[in-house]
DOVEXTOR-205212 format. One record per atom (N, C-alpha, C): residue number from 0; residue in three letters; chain; atom name; x, y, z. Coordinates in steps of 0.2 Angstrom, whole numbers. Each point is the difference from the previous one (the first is absolute). Layout:
N
+-----+-----+-------+------+-------+-------+-------+
|   n | res | chain | atom |     x |     y |     z |
+-----+-----+-------+------+-------+-------+-------+
| NUM | ALA |     A |   CA |     X |     Y |     Z |
...
+-----+-----+-------+------+-------+-------+-------+
This chain:
141
+-----+-----+-------+------+-------+-------+-------+
|   n | res | chain | atom |     x |     y |     z |
+-----+-----+-------+------+-------+-------+-------+
|   0 | MET |     A |    N |  -102 |   -10 |   -42 |
|   0 | MET |     A |   CA |     7 |     1 |     4 |
|   0 | MET |     A |    C |     5 |    -4 |    -5 |
|   1 | THR |     A |    N |     5 |     3 |     0 |
|   1 | THR |     A |   CA |     5 |    -4 |    -5 |
|   1 | THR |     A |    C |     5 |    -5 |     4 |
|   2 | GLU |     A |    N |     0 |    -6 |    -3 |
|   2 | GLU |     A |   CA |     4 |    -5 |     4 |
|   2 | GLU |     A |    C |     8 |     2 |    -3 |
|   3 | ILE |     A |    N |     4 |     0 |     6 |
|   3 | ILE |     A |   CA |     7 |     1 |    -1 |
|   3 | ILE |     A |    C |     4 |    -6 |     0 |
|   4 | LYS |     A |    N |     2 |    -2 |    -6 |
|   4 | LYS |     A |   CA |     4 |    -7 |    -1 |
|   4 | LYS |     A |    C |     7 |     2 |     0 |
|   5 | HIS |     A |    N |     2 |     6 |    -1 |
|   5 | HIS |     A |   CA |     7 |     2 |    -2 |
|   5 | HIS |     A |    C |     0 |     8 |     2 |
|   6 | PHE |     A |    N |     5 |     3 |     2 |
|   6 | PHE |     A |   CA |     1 |     7 |     1 |
|   6 | PHE |     A |    C |    -2 |     4 |    -6 |
|   7 | ASP |     A |    N |     0 |    -2 |    -6 |
|   7 | ASP |     A |   CA |    -1 |     3 |    -5 |
|   7 | ASP |     A |    C |    -8 |     1 |    -1 |
|   8 | ASP |     A |    N |    -4 |    -4 |     3 |
|   8 | ASP |     A |   CA |    -7 |     1 |     0 |
|   8 | ASP |     A |    C |    -2 |     5 |     5 |
|   9 | LEU |     A |    N |     3 |     1 |     6 |
|   9 | LEU |     A |   CA |    -1 |     5 |     4 |
|   9 | LEU |     A |    C |     3 |     7 |    -3 |
|  10 | LEU |     A |    N |     4 |     0 |    -4 |
|  10 | LEU |     A |   CA |     3 |     6 |    -3 |
|  10 | LEU |     A |    C |    -6 |     3 |    -5 |
|  11 | HIS |     A |    N |    -2 |    -6 |    -3 |
|  11 | HIS |     A |   CA |    -5 |     3 |    -6 |
|  11 | HIS |     A |    C |    -6 |     2 |     4 |
|  12 | ALA |     A |    N |    -3 |    -3 |     6 |
|  12 | ALA |     A |   CA |    -5 |     2 |     3 |
|  12 | ALA |     A |    C |     1 |     8 |     4 |
|  13 | ALA |     A |    N |     6 |     1 |     1 |
|  13 | ALA |     A |   CA |     2 |     6 |     4 |
|  13 | ALA |     A |    C |     0 |     5 |    -7 |
|  14 | ARG |     A |    N |     2 |    -2 |    -6 |
|  14 | ARG |     A |   CA |     0 |     5 |    -5 |
|  14 | ARG |     A |    C |    -7 |     2 |    -2 |
|  15 | GLU |     A |    N |    -5 |    -5 |     0 |
|  15 | GLU |     A |   CA |    -7 |     1 |    -1 |
|  15 | GLU |     A |    C |    -3 |     5 |     5 |
|  16 | ARG |     A |    N |     2 |    -1 |     6 |
|  16 | ARG |     A |   CA |    -4 |     4 |     6 |
|  16 | ARG |     A |    C |     3 |     6 |     2 |
|  17 | ARG |     A |    N |     6 |     1 |    -4 |
|  17 | ARG |     A |   CA |     4 |     6 |     2 |
|  17 | ARG |     A |    C |     2 |     0 |     7 |
|  18 | GLU |     A |    N |     3 |    -6 |     2 |
|  18 | GLU |     A |   CA |     2 |     0 |     7 |
|  18 | GLU |     A |    C |     8 |     1 |     0 |
|  19 | ARG |     A |    N |     3 |     2 |     6 |
|  19 | ARG |     A |   CA |     7 |     0 |     0 |
|  19 | ARG |     A |    C |     2 |    -7 |     4 |
|  20 | LEU |     A |    N |     6 |    -3 |    -3 |
|  20 | LEU |     A |   CA |     2 |    -6 |     4 |
|  20 | LEU |     A |    C |     5 |     2 |     5 |
|  21 | LEU |     A |    N |    -2 |    -4 |     6 |
|  21 | LEU |     A |   CA |     5 |     1 |     5 |
|  21 | LEU |     A |    C |     4 |    -7 |     1 |
|  22 | LEU |     A |    N |     6 |     0 |     1 |
|  22 | LEU |     A |   CA |     3 |    -6 |     0 |
|  22 | LEU |     A |    C |     6 |     0 |     6 |
|  23 | VAL |     A |    N |     0 |    -5 |     4 |
|  23 | VAL |     A |   CA |     5 |    -1 |     5 |
|  23 | VAL |     A |    C |     4 |    -7 |    -2 |
|  24 | PHE |     A |    N |     6 |     0 |    -1 |
|  24 | PHE |     A |   CA |     4 |    -5 |    -1 |
|  24 | PHE |     A |    C |     3 |    -3 |     6 |
|  25 | ALA |     A |    N |    -1 |    -7 |     1 |
|  25 | ALA |     A |   CA |     2 |    -2 |     7 |
|  25 | ALA |     A |    C |     5 |    -5 |    -1 |
|  26 | GLY |     A |    N |     5 |    -1 |     4 |
|  26 | GLY |     A |   CA |     4 |    -6 |     1 |
|  26 | GLY |     A |    C |    -1 |    -4 |     6 |
|  27 | ALA |     A |    N |     4 |    -4 |     1 |
|  27 | ALA |     A |   CA |    -1 |    -5 |     6 |
|  27 | ALA |     A |    C |     7 |     1 |     5 |
|  28 | GLU |     A |    N |    -2 |     0 |     6 |
|  28 | GLU |     A |   CA |     6 |     1 |     5 |
|  28 | GLU |     A |    C |    -2 |    -6 |     5 |
|  29 | LEU |     A |    N |     5 |    -2 |     3 |
|  29 | LEU |     A |   CA |     0 |    -5 |     5 |
|  29 | LEU |     A |    C |     0 |     4 |     7 |
|  30 | PRO |     A |    N |    -6 |    -2 |     3 |
|  30 | PRO |     A |   CA |     0 |     3 |     7 |
|  30 | PRO |     A |    C |     5 |    -2 |     5 |
|  31 | ALA |     A |    N |     2 |     3 |     5 |
|  31 | ALA |     A |   CA |     6 |    -2 |     4 |
|  31 | ALA |     A |    C |    -1 |    -5 |     5 |
|  32 | ASP |     A |    N |    -8 |    -1 |     1 |
|  32 | ASP |     A |   CA |    -1 |    -6 |     5 |
|  32 | ASP |     A |    C |    -2 |    -6 |    -5 |
|  33 | ALA |     A |    N |     2 |     0 |    -6 |
|  33 | ALA |     A |   CA |    -1 |    -6 |    -4 |
|  33 | ALA |     A |    C |     2 |    -7 |     3 |
|  34 | THR |     A |    N |    -4 |    -5 |    -1 |
|  34 | THR |     A |   CA |     2 |    -6 |     2 |
|  34 | THR |     A |    C |     5 |    -4 |    -5 |
|  35 | PRO |     A |    N |     4 |    -5 |     1 |
|  35 | PRO |     A |   CA |     5 |    -3 |    -5 |
|  35 | PRO |     A |    C |    -4 |    -3 |    -6 |
|  36 | GLU |     A |    N |    -7 |    -3 |     1 |
|  36 | GLU |     A |   CA |    -3 |    -1 |    -5 |
|  36 | GLU |     A |    C |    -2 |     6 |    -5 |
|  37 | GLN |     A |    N |    -2 |     5 |     2 |
|  37 | GLN |     A |   CA |    -1 |     7 |    -3 |
|  37 | GLN |     A |    C |     6 |     2 |    -4 |
|  38 | ARG |     A |    N |     6 |     0 |     4 |
|  38 | ARG |     A |   CA |     6 |     2 |    -3 |
|  38 | ARG |     A |    C |     2 |    -5 |    -6 |
|  39 | ALA |     A |    N |    -1 |    -6 |     0 |
|  39 | ALA |     A |   CA |     1 |    -5 |    -5 |
|  39 | ALA |     A |    C |    -5 |     2 |    -6 |
|  40 | ARG |     A |    N |    -6 |     1 |     1 |
|  40 | ARG |     A |   CA |    -4 |     2 |    -5 |
|  40 | ARG |     A |    C |     1 |     6 |    -4 |
|  41 | PHE |     A |    N |     2 |     5 |     4 |
|  41 | PHE |     A |   CA |     3 |     7 |    -2 |
|  41 | PHE |     A |    C |     5 |    -2 |    -5 |
|  42 | ALA |     A |    N |     5 |    -3 |     2 |
|  42 | ALA |     A |   CA |     6 |    -2 |    -4 |
|  42 | ALA |     A |    C |    -1 |    -3 |    -6 |
|  43 | GLN |     A |    N |    -6 |    -3 |    -1 |
|  43 | GLN |     A |   CA |    -3 |    -3 |    -6 |
|  43 | GLN |     A |    C |    -5 |     4 |    -4 |
|  44 | GLY |     A |    N |     0 |     7 |     2 |
|  44 | GLY |     A |   CA |    -5 |     5 |    -3 |
|  44 | GLY |     A |    C |    -6 |     0 |     1 |
|  45 | GLU |     A |    N |    -2 |    -3 |     6 |
|  45 | GLU |     A |   CA |    -7 |    -1 |     2 |
|  45 | GLU |     A |    C |    -1 |     3 |     7 |
|  46 | GLY |     A |    N |    -6 |     3 |     1 |
|  46 | GLY |     A |   CA |    -2 |     3 |     7 |
|  46 | GLY |     A |    C |     3 |     7 |     1 |
|  47 | GLY |     A |    N |     1 |     2 |     6 |
|  47 | GLY |     A |   CA |     2 |     6 |     1 |
|  47 | GLY |     A |    C |    -5 |     5 |     3 |
|  48 | ALA |     A |    N |     2 |     6 |     2 |
|  48 | ALA |     A |   CA |    -6 |     5 |     1 |
|  48 | ALA |     A |    C |     1 |     5 |    -6 |
|  49 | LEU |     A |    N |    -6 |     2 |    -2 |
|  49 | LEU |     A |   CA |     0 |     6 |    -5 |
|  49 | LEU |     A |    C |     4 |     7 |     3 |
|  50 | ALA |     A |    N |     3 |     2 |    -5 |
|  50 | ALA |     A |   CA |     3 |     7 |     1 |
|  50 | ALA |     A |    C |     0 |     4 |    -5 |
|  51 | PRO |     A |    N |    -4 |     6 |     0 |
|  51 | PRO |     A |   CA |     0 |     4 |    -5 |
|  51 | PRO |     A |    C |     7 |     3 |    -3 |
|  52 | LEU |     A |    N |     2 |     0 |    -6 |
|  52 | LEU |     A |   CA |     6 |     2 |    -3 |
|  52 | LEU |     A |    C |     0 |     6 |    -3 |
|  53 | MET |     A |    N |    -7 |     2 |    -5 |
|  53 | MET |     A |   CA |     0 |     6 |    -3 |
|  53 | MET |     A |    C |    -8 |     1 |    -1 |
|  54 | CYS |     A |    N |    -1 |     6 |    -2 |
|  54 | CYS |     A |   CA |    -7 |     1 |    -2 |
|  54 | CYS |     A |    C |    -1 |     5 |    -4 |
|  55 | VAL |     A |    N |    -5 |     0 |    -5 |
|  55 | VAL |     A |   CA |    -1 |     5 |    -5 |
|  55 | VAL |     A |    C |    -7 |     1 |    -2 |
|  56 | ASP |     A |    N |    -2 |     5 |    -2 |
|  56 | ASP |     A |   CA |    -7 |     1 |    -3 |
|  56 | ASP |     A |    C |     1 |     1 |    -8 |
|  57 | LYS |     A |    N |    -3 |    -2 |    -4 |
|  57 | LYS |     A |   CA |     0 |     0 |    -7 |
|  57 | LYS |     A |    C |    -7 |     2 |    -3 |
|  58 | PRO |     A |    N |    -1 |     4 |    -5 |
|  58 | PRO |     A |   CA |    -5 |     0 |    -4 |
|  58 | PRO |     A |    C |     0 |    -6 |    -5 |
|  59 | PRO |     A |    N |    -5 |    -4 |    -1 |
|  59 | PRO |     A |   CA |     1 |    -6 |    -4 |
|  59 | PRO |     A |    C |     2 |     2 |    -8 |
|  60 | GLU |     A |    N |    -1 |     6 |    -1 |
|  60 | GLU |     A |   CA |     3 |     1 |    -7 |
|  60 | GLU |     A |    C |     8 |     1 |     0 |
|  61 | GLU |     A |    N |     2 |     0 |     5 |
|  61 | GLU |     A |   CA |     8 |     0 |     0 |
|  61 | GLU |     A |    C |     3 |    -7 |     0 |
|  62 | LEU |     A |    N |    -5 |    -5 |     0 |
|  62 | LEU |     A |   CA |     3 |    -7 |     1 |
|  62 | LEU |     A |    C |    -3 |    -4 |    -6 |
|  63 | ALA |     A |    N |     4 |    -3 |    -5 |
|  63 | ALA |     A |   CA |    -2 |    -3 |    -6 |
|  63 | ALA |     A |    C |    -2 |    -7 |     2 |
|  64 | SER |     A |    N |     3 |    -3 |     5 |
|  64 | SER |     A |   CA |    -1 |    -7 |     3 |
|  64 | SER |     A |    C |     4 |    -2 |     6 |
|  65 | PHE |     A |    N |    -3 |    -5 |     2 |
|  65 | PHE |     A |   CA |     4 |    -3 |     7 |
|  65 | PHE |     A |    C |     7 |    -1 |    -2 |
|  66 | ASP |     A |    N |     2 |    -2 |    -6 |
|  66 | ASP |     A |   CA |     7 |    -1 |    -2 |
|  66 | ASP |     A |    C |     4 |     7 |     1 |
|  67 | ALA |     A |    N |    -4 |     5 |    -2 |
|  67 | ALA |     A |   CA |     4 |     7 |     1 |
|  67 | ALA |     A |    C |     1 |     2 |     7 |
|  68 | LEU |     A |    N |    -5 |    -1 |     4 |
|  68 | LEU |     A |   CA |     1 |     1 |     7 |
|  68 | LEU |     A |    C |     5 |    -4 |     3 |
|  69 | LEU |     A |    N |     1 |    -6 |    -2 |
|  69 | LEU |     A |   CA |     5 |    -5 |     3 |
|  69 | LEU |     A |    C |     7 |     4 |    -2 |
|  70 | ARG |     A |    N |     1 |     1 |    -6 |
|  70 | ARG |     A |   CA |     6 |     4 |    -3 |
|  70 | ARG |     A |    C |     2 |     6 |     4 |
|  71 | GLU |     A |    N |    -6 |     4 |     2 |
|  71 | GLU |     A |   CA |     2 |     6 |     3 |
|  71 | GLU |     A |    C |     1 |    -1 |     7 |
|  72 | SER |     A |    N |    -3 |    -5 |     3 |
|  72 | SER |     A |   CA |     1 |    -2 |     7 |
|  72 | SER |     A |    C |     7 |    -3 |     2 |
|  73 | GLN |     A |    N |     3 |    -3 |    -6 |
|  73 | GLN |     A |   CA |     7 |    -2 |     1 |
|  73 | GLN |     A |    C |     6 |     5 |     0 |
|  74 | GLN |     A |    N |    -2 |     6 |    -2 |
|  74 | GLN |     A |   CA |     4 |     5 |     0 |
|  74 | GLN |     A |    C |     1 |     3 |     7 |
|  75 | PHE |     A |    N |    -5 |    -1 |     4 |
|  75 | PHE |     A |   CA |     1 |     3 |     7 |
|  75 | PHE |     A |    C |     0 |    -6 |     6 |
|  76 | GLU |     A |    N |     1 |    -6 |    -2 |
|  76 | GLU |     A |   CA |     1 |    -6 |     4 |
|  76 | GLU |     A |    C |     7 |     1 |     3 |
|  77 | ALA |     A |    N |     1 |     0 |     7 |
|  77 | ALA |     A |   CA |     6 |     0 |     3 |
|  77 | ALA |     A |    C |     3 |    -7 |    -1 |
|  78 | PRO |     A |    N |     7 |     0 |    -1 |
|  78 | PRO |     A |   CA |     3 |    -6 |    -1 |
|  78 | PRO |     A |    C |    -1 |    -6 |     5 |
|  79 | GLY |     A |    N |    -2 |    -6 |    -1 |
|  79 | GLY |     A |   CA |    -1 |    -5 |     4 |
|  79 | GLY |     A |    C |    -8 |     0 |     3 |
|  80 | GLN |     A |    N |    -3 |     6 |    -2 |
|  80 | GLN |     A |   CA |    -7 |     1 |     4 |
|  80 | GLN |     A |    C |    -5 |    -1 |    -5 |
|  81 | PRO |     A |    N |    -1 |    -4 |    -4 |
|  81 | PRO |     A |   CA |    -6 |     0 |    -5 |
|  81 | PRO |     A |    C |    -7 |     0 |     3 |
|  82 | TRP |     A |    N |    -4 |     3 |    -3 |
|  82 | TRP |     A |   CA |    -7 |     0 |     3 |
|  82 | TRP |     A |    C |    -3 |    -7 |    -3 |
|  83 | ARG |     A |    N |    -5 |    -3 |     5 |
|  83 | ARG |     A |   CA |    -3 |    -6 |    -1 |
|  83 | ARG |     A |    C |    -7 |     1 |    -3 |
|  84 | LEU |     A |    N |    -3 |     5 |     3 |
|  84 | LEU |     A |   CA |    -7 |     2 |    -2 |
|  84 | LEU |     A |    C |    -1 |     7 |    -1 |
|  85 | VAL |     A |    N |    -4 |     1 |    -4 |
|  85 | VAL |     A |   CA |    -2 |     8 |    -1 |
|  85 | VAL |     A |    C |    -8 |     0 |     2 |
|  86 | PHE |     A |    N |    -2 |     4 |     5 |
|  86 | PHE |     A |   CA |    -7 |     1 |     3 |
|  86 | PHE |     A |    C |    -2 |     6 |    -5 |
|  87 | ALA |     A |    N |    -6 |    -1 |    -3 |
|  87 | ALA |     A |   CA |    -3 |     5 |    -4 |
|  87 | ALA |     A |    C |    -7 |     2 |     3 |
|  88 | ALA |     A |    N |    -1 |     6 |    -2 |
|  88 | ALA |     A |   CA |    -7 |     3 |     2 |
|  88 | ALA |     A |    C |    -1 |     5 |    -5 |
|  89 | ALA |     A |    N |    -6 |     2 |    -1 |
|  89 | ALA |     A |   CA |    -2 |     5 |    -5 |
|  89 | ALA |     A |    C |    -3 |     6 |     4 |
|  90 | LEU |     A |    N |     1 |     6 |    -1 |
|  90 | LEU |     A |   CA |    -3 |     6 |     4 |
|  90 | LEU |     A |    C |    -4 |     5 |    -6 |
|  91 | ALA |     A |    N |    -6 |     0 |     1 |
|  91 | ALA |     A |   CA |    -4 |     5 |    -4 |
|  91 | ALA |     A |    C |     0 |     7 |     3 |
|  92 | GLY |     A |    N |    -1 |     5 |    -4 |
|  92 | GLY |     A |   CA |    -1 |     7 |     3 |
|  92 | GLY |     A |    C |    -8 |     2 |     0 |
|  93 | PRO |     A |    N |    -1 |     5 |     0 |
|  93 | PRO |     A |   CA |    -7 |     3 |     0 |
|  93 | PRO |     A |    C |    -2 |    -1 |    -8 |
|  94 | PRO |     A |    N |    -7 |    -1 |    -1 |
|  94 | PRO |     A |   CA |    -2 |    -1 |    -7 |
|  94 | PRO |     A |    C |     4 |     4 |    -5 |
|  95 | GLY |     A |    N |     3 |    -3 |    -5 |
|  95 | GLY |     A |   CA |     3 |     3 |    -6 |
|  95 | GLY |     A |    C |     7 |     4 |     3 |
|  96 | GLN |     A |    N |     2 |    -2 |     5 |
|  96 | GLN |     A |   CA |     6 |     4 |     2 |
|  96 | GLN |     A |    C |     5 |    -6 |     4 |
|  97 | ALA |     A |    N |     6 |     1 |    -1 |
|  97 | ALA |     A |   CA |     6 |    -5 |     3 |
|  97 | ALA |     A |    C |     0 |     2 |     7 |
|  98 | PRO |     A |    N |     2 |    -5 |     4 |
|  98 | PRO |     A |   CA |     0 |     1 |     7 |
|  98 | PRO |     A |    C |     6 |     5 |     2 |
|  99 | SER |     A |    N |    -1 |     4 |     6 |
|  99 | SER |     A |   CA |     5 |     5 |     2 |
|  99 | SER |     A |    C |     6 |    -3 |     1 |
| 100 | GLU |     A |    N |     6 |     4 |     1 |
| 100 | GLU |     A |   CA |     6 |    -4 |     2 |
| 100 | GLU |     A |    C |     0 |    -1 |     8 |
| 101 | GLY |     A |    N |    -4 |     4 |     4 |
| 101 | GLY |     A |   CA |     0 |    -2 |     7 |
| 101 | GLY |     A |    C |    -4 |    -6 |     0 |
| 102 | ASP |     A |    N |    -6 |    -2 |    -4 |
| 102 | ASP |     A |   CA |    -3 |    -5 |     0 |
| 102 | ASP |     A |    C |     5 |    -6 |    -1 |
| 103 | VAL |     A |    N |     4 |     0 |    -6 |
| 103 | VAL |     A |   CA |     4 |    -5 |    -2 |
| 103 | VAL |     A |    C |     6 |    -1 |     6 |
| 104 | ASP |     A |    N |     2 |     5 |     2 |
| 104 | ASP |     A |   CA |     5 |    -1 |     5 |
| 104 | ASP |     A |    C |    -2 |    -3 |     7 |
| 105 | ARG |     A |    N |    -6 |     1 |     2 |
| 105 | ARG |     A |   CA |    -3 |    -3 |     6 |
| 105 | ARG |     A |    C |    -2 |    -7 |    -2 |
| 106 | ALA |     A |    N |    -3 |    -1 |    -6 |
| 106 | ALA |     A |   CA |    -1 |    -7 |    -1 |
| 106 | ALA |     A |    C |     6 |    -5 |    -1 |
| 107 | LEU |     A |    N |     6 |     4 |    -3 |
| 107 | LEU |     A |   CA |     6 |    -5 |     0 |
| 107 | LEU |     A |    C |     3 |    -1 |     7 |
| 108 | HIS |     A |    N |    -1 |     5 |     5 |
| 108 | HIS |     A |   CA |     3 |    -2 |     6 |
| 108 | HIS |     A |    C |    -4 |    -5 |     4 |
| 109 | ARG |     A |    N |    -8 |     0 |    -1 |
| 109 | ARG |     A |   CA |    -3 |    -5 |     3 |
| 109 | ARG |     A |    C |     2 |    -7 |    -3 |
| 110 | MET |     A |    N |     1 |     0 |    -6 |
| 110 | MET |     A |   CA |     2 |    -6 |    -3 |
| 110 | MET |     A |    C |     7 |    -3 |     3 |
| 111 | VAL |     A |    N |     5 |     4 |     0 |
| 111 | VAL |     A |   CA |     6 |    -1 |     3 |
| 111 | VAL |     A |    C |    -1 |    -4 |     7 |
| 112 | ASP |     A |    N |    -4 |     4 |     4 |
| 112 | ASP |     A |   CA |    -1 |    -2 |     7 |
| 112 | ASP |     A |    C |    -3 |    -7 |     0 |
| 113 | ALA |     A |    N |    -6 |     0 |    -5 |
| 113 | ALA |     A |   CA |    -3 |    -7 |     0 |
| 113 | ALA |     A |    C |     5 |    -6 |    -1 |
| 114 | VAL |     A |    N |     5 |     2 |    -5 |
| 114 | VAL |     A |   CA |     5 |    -6 |    -2 |
| 114 | VAL |     A |    C |     3 |    -1 |     6 |
| 115 | LYS |     A |    N |     4 |     5 |     4 |
| 115 | LYS |     A |   CA |     3 |    -1 |     6 |
| 115 | LYS |     A |    C |    -4 |    -4 |     5 |
| 116 | ALA |     A |    N |    -6 |     1 |     1 |
| 116 | ALA |     A |   CA |    -4 |    -3 |     5 |
| 116 | ALA |     A |    C |    -3 |    -7 |    -2 |
| 117 | GLY |     A |    N |     1 |    -1 |    -7 |
| 117 | GLY |     A |   CA |    -2 |    -6 |    -3 |
| 117 | GLY |     A |    C |    -8 |    -1 |     0 |
| 118 | THR |     A |    N |    -3 |     6 |    -1 |
| 118 | THR |     A |   CA |    -7 |     1 |    -1 |
| 118 | THR |     A |    C |    -1 |     2 |    -7 |
| 119 | VAL |     A |    N |     0 |    -5 |    -4 |
| 119 | VAL |     A |   CA |     0 |     2 |    -8 |
| 119 | VAL |     A |    C |    -6 |    -2 |    -4 |
| 120 | SER |     A |    N |    -5 |    -2 |     4 |
| 120 | SER |     A |   CA |    -6 |    -3 |    -3 |
| 120 | SER |     A |    C |    -4 |     5 |    -5 |
| 121 | ALA |     A |    N |     2 |     6 |     1 |
| 121 | ALA |     A |   CA |    -3 |     5 |    -4 |
| 121 | ALA |     A |    C |     4 |     1 |    -7 |
| 122 | TYR |     A |    N |     4 |    -3 |     0 |
| 122 | TYR |     A |   CA |     5 |     1 |    -7 |
| 122 | TYR |     A |    C |     0 |    -5 |    -4 |
| 123 | LEU |     A |    N |     3 |     1 |    -6 |
| 123 | LEU |     A |   CA |     0 |    -6 |    -4 |
| 123 | LEU |     A |    C |     8 |    -2 |    -1 |
| 124 | PRO |     A |    N |     2 |    -6 |     2 |
| 124 | PRO |     A |   CA |     8 |    -1 |     0 |
| 124 | PRO |     A |    C |     0 |    -4 |    -6 |
| 125 | PHE |     A |    N |     7 |     2 |    -4 |
| 125 | PHE |     A |   CA |     2 |    -3 |    -7 |
| 125 | PHE |     A |    C |     6 |    -2 |     2 |
| 126 | ASN |     A |    N |     2 |    -6 |    -3 |
| 126 | ASN |     A |   CA |     8 |    -3 |     0 |
| 126 | ASN |     A |    C |     3 |     4 |    -6 |
| 127 | ARG |     A |    N |     7 |    -2 |     0 |
| 127 | ARG |     A |   CA |     4 |     4 |    -5 |
| 127 | ARG |     A |    C |    -2 |    -3 |    -8 |
| 128 | GLU |     A |    N |    -5 |    -4 |    -1 |
| 128 | GLU |     A |   CA |    -2 |    -2 |    -6 |
| 128 | GLU |     A |    C |    -6 |     4 |    -2 |
| 129 | GLY |     A |    N |    -3 |     4 |     5 |
| 129 | GLY |     A |   CA |    -6 |     4 |    -1 |
| 129 | GLY |     A |    C |    -7 |    -4 |     1 |
| 130 | PHE |     A |    N |     2 |    -6 |     3 |
| 130 | PHE |     A |   CA |    -6 |    -4 |     1 |
| 130 | PHE |     A |    C |    -3 |     1 |     8 |
| 131 | PRO |     A |    N |    -6 |     1 |     1 |
| 131 | PRO |     A |   CA |    -2 |     1 |     7 |
| 131 | PRO |     A |    C |     1 |    -7 |     5 |
| 132 | VAL |     A |    N |     1 |     2 |     6 |
| 132 | VAL |     A |   CA |     2 |    -6 |     4 |
| 132 | VAL |     A |    C |    -5 |     1 |     6 |
| 133 | ARG |     A |    N |    -1 |    -6 |     3 |
| 133 | ARG |     A |   CA |    -4 |     0 |     7 |
| 133 | ARG |     A |    C |     4 |    -1 |     5 |
| 134 | LEU |     A |    N |    -1 |     4 |     5 |
| 134 | LEU |     A |   CA |     4 |     1 |     6 |
| 134 | LEU |     A |    C |    -4 |    -5 |     5 |
| 135 | ASP |     A |    N |     3 |    -4 |     3 |
| 135 | ASP |     A |   CA |    -3 |    -5 |     5 |
| 135 | ASP |     A |    C |     5 |     0 |     6 |
| 136 | GLN |     A |    N |    -3 |     3 |     6 |
| 136 | GLN |     A |   CA |     4 |     1 |     6 |
| 136 | GLN |     A |    C |     7 |     1 |    -1 |
| 137 | GLY |     A |    N |     0 |     6 |    -4 |
| 137 | GLY |     A |   CA |     7 |     2 |    -2 |
| 137 | GLY |     A |    C |     5 |    -3 |    -5 |
| 138 | ASN |     A |    N |    -3 |    -5 |    -3 |
| 138 | ASN |     A |   CA |     4 |    -4 |    -5 |
| 138 | ASN |     A |    C |    -4 |     1 |    -7 |
| 139 | ALA |     A |    N |     4 |     2 |    -5 |
| 139 | ALA |     A |   CA |    -3 |     0 |    -7 |
| 139 | ALA |     A |    C |    -1 |    -6 |    -3 |
| 140 | GLU |     A |    N |    -5 |    -1 |    -4 |
| 140 | GLU |     A |   CA |    -1 |    -6 |    -4 |
| 140 | GLU |     A |    C |     1 |     2 |    -7 |
+-----+-----+-------+------+-------+-------+-------+
């Protein structure tokens, strides 16, 4: 099994295995019932609830590196709503084949729903520098 120390390691593994990359970019939002302490932390760029902002599937051959993904994602960011984490997964098709568009669409919808629900343990989260992060009770480390 490949150790993933950077997004580019995942990209390399997906190329070798001929898997499709599924990506959900998430920002943070402040829940309406946030405490004053939570509001203060959020104002400092910490905490908040994950909110999916955009999603995409990519054949790994279309991405040269994490830096290329970052540049591409910045073209689609809404002003004032940068993504904080990108959740990644790889999807394989039948032996020797790419996954079907239907399989890709269903998997992406499950990922978006998982991010909304905060049930993201099945996915690899990366920060804006391409490094994996560990999520602990909703907080990124």
